[in-house]
MIPA-658837 format. One record per residue (C-alpha): residue number from 1; x negated, y negated, z negated. Coordinates in steps of 0.2 Angstrom, whole numbers, plus 2048, in hexadecimal, padded with zeros to 3 digits. Example, Ala and Ser with C-alpha at 12.3 -4.5 7.8 and 13.67 -1.06 7.14 Angstrom:
# residues 2
<pt nr="1" px="7C2" py="816" pz="7D9"/>
<pt nr="2" px="7BC" py="805" pz="7DC"/>
This chain:
# residues 108
<pt nr="1" px="8D5" py="0A4" pz="2EA"/>
<pt nr="2" px="8E4" py="0AE" pz="2E7"/>
<pt nr="3" px="8F5" py="0A8" pz="2E2"/>
<pt nr="4" px="8F2" py="0B2" pz="2D1"/>
<pt nr="5" px="8E0" py="0A9" pz="2CF"/>
<pt nr="6" px="8E9" py="097" pz="2D3"/>
<pt nr="7" px="8F6" py="09B" pz="2C6"/>
<pt nr="8" px="8E8" py="099" pz="2B9"/>
<pt nr="9" px="8EA" py="086" pz="2BB"/>
<pt nr="10" px="8D9" py="080" pz="2B9"/>
<pt nr="11" px="8C7" py="084" pz="2B3"/>
<pt nr="12" px="8BA" py="07B" pz="2AB"/>
<pt nr="13" px="8A9" py="078" pz="2B1"/>
<pt nr="14" px="89C" py="070" pz="2A5"/>
<pt nr="15" px="8AA" py="069" pz="299"/>
<pt nr="16" px="8B3" py="063" pz="2A9"/>
<pt nr="17" px="8C6" py="069" pz="2AD"/>
<pt nr="18" px="8C9" py="06C" pz="2BE"/>
<pt nr="19" px="8D9" py="072" pz="2C4"/>
<pt nr="20" px="8DB" py="07E" pz="2D2"/>
<pt nr="21" px="8E5" py="07D" pz="2E3"/>
<pt nr="22" px="8ED" py="08E" pz="2EB"/>
<pt nr="23" px="8EA" py="090" pz="2FD"/>
<pt nr="24" px="8F3" py="09D" pz="305"/>
<pt nr="25" px="8EB" py="09D" pz="315"/>
<pt nr="26" px="8DD" py="0A9" pz="310"/>
<pt nr="27" px="8EB" py="0B8" pz="312"/>
<pt nr="28" px="8EC" py="0B0" pz="325"/>
<pt nr="29" px="8DA" py="0B0" pz="328"/>
<pt nr="30" px="8D4" py="0C1" pz="332"/>
<pt nr="31" px="8DD" py="0CE" pz="33D"/>
<pt nr="32" px="8E8" py="0D7" pz="331"/>
<pt nr="33" px="8F9" py="0CC" pz="336"/>
<pt nr="34" px="901" py="0CD" pz="348"/>
<pt nr="35" px="8F9" py="0BA" pz="34B"/>
<pt nr="36" px="8EB" py="0B1" pz="34E"/>
<pt nr="37" px="8DC" py="0B5" pz="342"/>
<pt nr="38" px="8D9" py="0A2" pz="33F"/>
<pt nr="39" px="8DD" py="090" pz="345"/>
<pt nr="40" px="8CE" py="08E" pz="34F"/>
<pt nr="41" px="8C4" py="099" pz="359"/>
<pt nr="42" px="8B1" py="094" pz="35D"/>
<pt nr="43" px="8A6" py="09D" pz="365"/>
<pt nr="44" px="896" py="099" pz="36C"/>
<pt nr="45" px="885" py="0A1" pz="372"/>
<pt nr="46" px="87C" py="09E" pz="361"/>
<pt nr="47" px="874" py="0AA" pz="353"/>
<pt nr="48" px="882" py="0A8" pz="348"/>
<pt nr="49" px="894" py="0A4" pz="34F"/>
<pt nr="50" px="8A0" py="0AC" pz="345"/>
<pt nr="51" px="8B3" py="0A9" pz="353"/>
<pt nr="52" px="8C0" py="0A5" pz="348"/>
<pt nr="53" px="8C0" py="099" pz="33B"/>
<pt nr="54" px="8CF" py="092" pz="32F"/>
<pt nr="55" px="8CC" py="080" pz="330"/>
<pt nr="56" px="8E0" py="07A" pz="32F"/>
<pt nr="57" px="8E4" py="07F" pz="31D"/>
<pt nr="58" px="8F3" py="07E" pz="310"/>
<pt nr="59" px="8F0" py="079" pz="301"/>
<pt nr="60" px="8FA" py="076" pz="2F0"/>
<pt nr="61" px="8FB" py="078" pz="2DE"/>
<pt nr="62" px="900" py="085" pz="2D6"/>
<pt nr="63" px="910" py="080" pz="2CE"/>
<pt nr="64" px="915" py="07C" pz="2E0"/>
<pt nr="65" px="910" py="08F" pz="2E8"/>
<pt nr="66" px="91D" py="094" pz="2DC"/>
<pt nr="67" px="929" py="08E" pz="2EA"/>
<pt nr="68" px="920" py="094" pz="2F7"/>
<pt nr="69" px="921" py="0A6" pz="2FE"/>
<pt nr="70" px="916" py="0B0" pz="30A"/>
<pt nr="71" px="923" py="0B0" pz="318"/>
<pt nr="72" px="922" py="09A" pz="318"/>
<pt nr="73" px="913" py="09A" pz="321"/>
<pt nr="74" px="90C" py="09E" pz="332"/>
<pt nr="75" px="900" py="09A" pz="341"/>
<pt nr="76" px="909" py="094" pz="34F"/>
<pt nr="77" px="904" py="09C" pz="35F"/>
<pt nr="78" px="914" py="096" pz="36A"/>
<pt nr="79" px="91F" py="087" pz="36C"/>
<pt nr="80" px="92E" py="08E" pz="374"/>
<pt nr="81" px="929" py="096" pz="384"/>
<pt nr="82" px="917" py="08D" pz="384"/>
<pt nr="83" px="908" py="098" pz="37F"/>
<pt nr="84" px="8FD" py="08D" pz="374"/>
<pt nr="85" px="8F0" py="09D" pz="376"/>
<pt nr="86" px="8E8" py="0A5" pz="385"/>
<pt nr="87" px="8E9" py="0B7" pz="388"/>
<pt nr="88" px="8DA" py="0B9" pz="37E"/>
<pt nr="89" px="8E5" py="0B2" pz="36F"/>
<pt nr="90" px="8D8" py="0A2" pz="36E"/>
<pt nr="91" px="8E0" py="091" pz="36C"/>
<pt nr="92" px="8E4" py="08A" pz="37F"/>
<pt nr="93" px="8DB" py="079" pz="37C"/>
<pt nr="94" px="8E3" py="076" pz="38F"/>
<pt nr="95" px="8F6" py="079" pz="386"/>
<pt nr="96" px="8F5" py="073" pz="376"/>
<pt nr="97" px="8E4" py="070" pz="36C"/>
<pt nr="98" px="8D6" py="079" pz="365"/>
<pt nr="99" px="8DD" py="07D" pz="356"/>
<pt nr="100" px="8EE" py="086" pz="352"/>
<pt nr="101" px="8FA" py="07C" pz="34A"/>
<pt nr="102" px="902" py="084" pz="337"/>
<pt nr="103" px="914" py="085" pz="332"/>
<pt nr="104" px="91A" py="086" pz="321"/>
<pt nr="105" px="928" py="083" pz="317"/>
<pt nr="106" px="92C" py="080" pz="303"/>
<pt nr="107" px="93B" py="085" pz="2F9"/>
<pt nr="108" px="942" py="076" pz="2EE"/>
């Protein structure tokens, strides 16, 4: 859901109101940005194997999204001089984890 869609606040389904969340991680999924294409990479010799996944998320209510900008979130590849990814760009579970960490900030 985009920020504009989430700003609508909620929707009614079968008479029940459901409030929206905004997920800024959608804009970080894929290879458009100069960072990993997701936070978790899984590829096995199976018929369906998508590679990059975005399991690690930041979810917020639309009201809080007003205090948040696109530059205030990133997928972390390095901690100091330590690279959390292999030369191929996928997470190096021997150094850190099989998931890449996230950093985000809110303006108050």
